[in-house]
C-alpha positions as MATLAB code, in Angstrom:
seq = 'MANLSPTRRISLWISSLLPSCEDVARLVSDSHERPLGWQHRVTVRVHFAVCIWCRRYARQLRLLSEVLRRHTPDTSPDSPHLPEAARERLKQAVRGAQE';
ca = [
      -0.012    0.134   -0.102;
       3.011    2.582    0.426;
       3.510    2.759   -3.252;
       0.060    3.428   -4.093;
      -0.666    6.867   -5.210;
      -2.980    8.843   -3.153;
      -5.860    8.795   -5.650;
      -5.668    5.199   -5.415;
      -5.464    5.112   -1.862;
      -8.364    7.005   -1.558;
     -10.243    5.006   -4.081;
      -9.646    2.005   -2.683;
     -10.782    3.256    0.925;
     -14.092    4.553   -0.665;
     -14.794    1.338   -2.231;
     -14.228   -0.354    1.180;
     -16.893    1.745    2.436;
     -19.485    0.561   -0.176;
     -21.559   -2.596   -0.431;
     -20.108   -5.285   -2.854;
     -21.542   -5.479   -6.320;
     -22.848   -8.863   -5.593;
     -24.879   -7.238   -2.549;
     -25.956   -4.463   -4.930;
     -27.107   -6.562   -7.759;
     -29.270   -9.091   -5.154;
     -30.802   -5.372   -3.851;
     -31.912   -4.195   -7.407;
     -33.467   -7.845   -8.390;
     -34.978   -7.304   -4.795;
     -36.474   -3.960   -5.742;
     -38.449   -5.757   -8.798;
     -40.353   -7.827   -6.232;
     -40.764   -5.380   -3.349;
     -40.130   -2.055   -2.280;
     -36.632   -1.540   -0.549;
     -36.511    0.474    2.441;
     -34.762    3.756    2.288;
     -31.385    2.735    3.651;
     -31.107    0.255    0.740;
     -32.397    2.531   -1.369;
     -29.398    5.297   -0.740;
     -26.919    2.220   -0.511;
     -27.904    1.343   -3.762;
     -27.583    4.884   -5.499;
     -24.323    5.716   -3.836;
     -22.889    2.635   -5.449;
     -24.400    3.554   -8.699;
     -22.532    6.722   -8.504;
     -19.115    4.877   -8.372;
     -20.117    1.632  -10.372;
     -21.097    1.717  -14.001;
     -21.200   -1.960  -13.903;
     -24.270   -2.403  -11.357;
     -25.670    0.644  -13.142;
     -25.945   -0.907  -16.648;
     -27.020   -4.334  -14.884;
     -30.041   -2.587  -13.106;
     -30.961   -0.812  -16.684;
     -30.684   -4.386  -18.144;
     -32.840   -5.916  -15.392;
     -35.324   -3.184  -15.708;
     -35.789   -3.373  -19.752;
     -36.360   -7.131  -19.316;
     -38.741   -6.681  -16.673;
     -40.794   -4.293  -19.160;
     -40.134   -6.499  -22.381;
     -41.806   -9.548  -20.166;
     -44.381   -7.402  -18.824;
     -45.669   -6.284  -22.264;
     -45.373  -10.040  -23.958;
     -46.454  -12.337  -21.280;
     -50.176  -12.931  -21.445;
     -52.305  -12.249  -18.573;
     -53.307  -15.128  -16.627;
     -55.521  -13.727  -14.105;
     -59.106  -15.586  -13.656;
     -61.094  -12.780  -15.819;
     -58.441  -12.980  -18.144;
     -59.408  -13.458  -21.920;
     -56.437  -15.447  -22.685;
     -57.244  -18.028  -19.786;
     -59.528  -20.668  -21.303;
     -62.941  -20.839  -20.153;
     -62.279  -24.483  -18.593;
     -59.499  -23.448  -16.605;
     -61.363  -20.167  -15.449;
     -64.297  -22.325  -14.199;
     -61.787  -24.796  -12.648;
     -60.134  -21.820  -10.402;
     -63.395  -20.171   -9.325;
     -64.538  -23.396   -8.112;
     -61.172  -24.204   -6.247;
     -61.478  -20.723   -4.799;
     -65.281  -20.994   -3.397;
     -64.139  -24.496   -2.096;
     -61.093  -22.924   -0.238;
     -63.772  -20.460    1.329;
     -66.152  -22.565    2.499;
];
């Protein structure tokens, strides 16, 4: 460490304070399933400020989610894409579970 430049020392010190890319990738993935708390949101934002790779990962994940959302058929019981027989079986199963 003695032969490192001051800029490199500062860079290493800052990166030691930040979460790892693996931790941030997990948080970014989790954010697509549930809202993150403010602490985690701040952690991710600070990491994004110094890590282009995690910013790219987040952007790719967001785009992938949007594409899947647009091109995945709606399979809710009221969806016109769900066959009528399947829709009726679901309704009967829900009624049976409520009784």
